[in-house]
C-alpha positions, 0 to 999 in steps of 0.5 A: 585093761581100765582100772575098773577091769584091774580091780575086778581082776584082782578082787577075788585074790585079795579076798582069799588073802584077806582070809588067810592074813587078816589084811582087809581086801581094800588095803591089798587092792589099794597096795597092789594099784600104788606098787604096780601102777594098775598092773602096768608096771614092769614087774607087773607086766613082765614079772606076773608080780603086783608087788615087790620082793626083797632078799638079804643074807649071805645064802641069798635068801629071798622072802616073798611079800606076795604070791609069785608064779615060778614058770617053766622058763624065763619069760611070761609065755612059759607055763606056771609050775606053782605059785610061791606063796607070800611069807615063803622063803626061797634060797635063791631066785632066777633059774630056781633048779630045773624049770622053776623060775622067778624074776631076777630084775634087780630092781625088785631083788637084792641077792648075794649068791654062792656061786656058779657051778659047771657039771663035770660028770656025764650025768649027775643026779639032783637030790632033795637034800645034801646027801645020797640018802635023799631022793633023786629028783632028776639028772642034769648033764655035763657042762650045764651051769647053776647058779647054788644058793647054799652049800653043807658039807660038799653039797650044793643047793641049786634050787627049791629041794635041789641039791648036787654033790660038790665032787662033780662040779667046779666053780666058774 
């Protein structure tokens, strides 16, 4: 893709972003050019992202500086499930739980995770919050390993609105 094609590809997105953020589309395009090397940087090619993201805090919170595609697997060939919007805070990255993934490249993200846990139950309910009163999202299987991003009252957060009981896992 040449430089003009790159601008043509992102211009409509920059205009939409301008309506929400009040940042001139031309500035967004210029920043995308600088940060992604005209869409040729590793993050642009492999992470489907024209801008960097930064993280902080003991729970591994990241704050997105631009929209980021969450995919059904750890690669560009996987389907985009949803787009996390710029400014959206998410506890964690890598596999955000189930089939949500985003870039884990340490060149772009500073992260301090809680723990990795291994499921000891034959099947474990994943819930939308840290208590049995929350809805079940899905079930995960024995011996699966998950990165955790928060811990509240005996429950581990393994992704966006995805919590598991600490009674049925061990730290690994």
